[in-house]
C-alpha positions as CSV (number, residue, x, y, z in Angstrom):
1,M,-82.2,-34.9,-95.7
2,L,-84.6,-37.9,-96.6
3,N,-82.9,-40.6,-97.3
4,P,-84.1,-41.7,-100.2
5,K,-84.6,-45.8,-99.7
6,H,-86.7,-44.9,-96.7
7,V,-89.0,-42.1,-98.3
8,G,-92.6,-43.8,-99.2
9,T,-92.3,-46.7,-95.7
10,D,-93.9,-46.2,-92.9
11,F,-92.2,-46.1,-89.3
12,D,-92.8,-49.4,-88.7
13,A,-91.1,-50.9,-91.8
14,F,-88.3,-47.9,-90.6
15,L,-88.0,-50.0,-87.8
16,E,-88.5,-52.6,-89.0
17,E,-85.5,-52.2,-91.3
18,E,-83.4,-50.8,-88.9
19,G,-83.5,-53.8,-86.6
20,L,-85.4,-51.4,-83.8
21,L,-89.0,-52.7,-83.6
22,E,-88.9,-55.2,-81.3
23,E,-87.4,-52.9,-79.3
24,A,-89.7,-49.8,-79.9
25,E,-92.9,-52.4,-79.7
26,A,-92.1,-53.8,-76.7
27,A,-90.8,-49.8,-74.6
28,A,-94.6,-48.6,-76.2
29,A,-96.3,-51.6,-74.2
30,K,-94.1,-51.1,-70.7
31,R,-94.9,-47.2,-71.6
32,V,-98.6,-48.5,-71.5
33,L,-98.3,-49.8,-68.3
34,A,-96.6,-47.8,-66.0
35,F,-99.5,-45.0,-67.6
36,Q,-101.8,-47.5,-66.8
37,I,-100.6,-49.0,-62.8
38,T,-99.9,-44.8,-62.6
39,Q,-103.4,-44.0,-63.7
40,A,-105.8,-46.5,-61.0
41,M,-103.6,-45.6,-57.7
42,E,-104.4,-41.9,-59.1
43,E,-108.3,-43.3,-58.8
44,Q,-107.6,-45.2,-55.4
45,K,-105.7,-42.9,-53.7
46,L,-102.4,-45.3,-53.7
47,S,-99.3,-43.6,-53.0
48,K,-96.4,-45.2,-54.1
49,A,-95.3,-46.7,-50.6
50,A,-98.8,-48.1,-49.7
51,M,-98.7,-49.5,-53.6
52,A,-95.4,-51.4,-52.2
53,R,-96.5,-53.1,-49.3
54,R,-99.8,-54.3,-51.2
55,M,-97.4,-55.9,-54.0
56,K,-94.9,-56.7,-51.2
57,T,-91.8,-55.4,-52.5
58,S,-89.9,-52.2,-52.2
59,R,-90.7,-48.4,-53.2
60,S,-88.0,-49.5,-55.4
61,A,-89.2,-52.5,-56.8
62,L,-92.3,-49.9,-57.7
63,D,-89.9,-47.1,-59.6
64,R,-89.1,-49.1,-61.6
65,L,-92.3,-50.8,-63.1
66,L,-93.3,-47.1,-63.5
67,D,-90.1,-45.9,-65.1
68,P,-91.3,-46.1,-68.2
69,A,-87.7,-46.0,-69.4
70,V,-87.3,-49.5,-68.5
71,A,-87.9,-52.0,-70.2
72,S,-87.0,-55.6,-68.2
73,V,-89.6,-55.3,-65.8
74,T,-91.2,-59.9,-65.1
75,L,-94.4,-60.7,-65.7
76,L,-94.4,-61.5,-62.0
77,T,-94.3,-58.3,-60.7
78,I,-96.8,-56.0,-63.2
79,E,-98.9,-59.1,-61.9
80,R,-98.6,-58.0,-58.7
81,A,-98.9,-55.0,-59.7
82,A,-102.5,-55.7,-60.7
83,R,-103.4,-57.7,-58.5
84,A,-102.4,-55.1,-55.9
85,L,-104.7,-53.0,-58.0
86,G,-108.0,-55.1,-57.8
87,R,-107.2,-56.2,-61.3
88,R,-106.5,-59.0,-63.4
89,L,-103.5,-59.0,-66.1
90,K,-103.9,-59.8,-69.4
91,V,-101.4,-60.5,-71.8
92,E,-101.8,-61.7,-75.4
93,M,-99.8,-62.8,-78.8
94,V,-101.9,-61.2,-82.2
95,E,-101.0,-61.8,-85.2
96,A,-97.8,-59.8,-86.9
């Protein structure tokens, strides 16, 4: 049954009202980053072990980075991944 309180609102408004918007946006951003890193690794034919060596980190740390369900990854780790792939990390804030 539809909750009349939410009829006609957009999904972002619903998530914000429920206190879930920030978490959903962070999870979506992490999913995109994990996908981009995985794609770049495939393009360069890099195994996870080789990527971890390039990043000077462990394979388990790389697995956490590539796991979309793990949202708590540091910017330093993402930056290392970008550099290991010959890329730069660009982070920006935009108006809401």
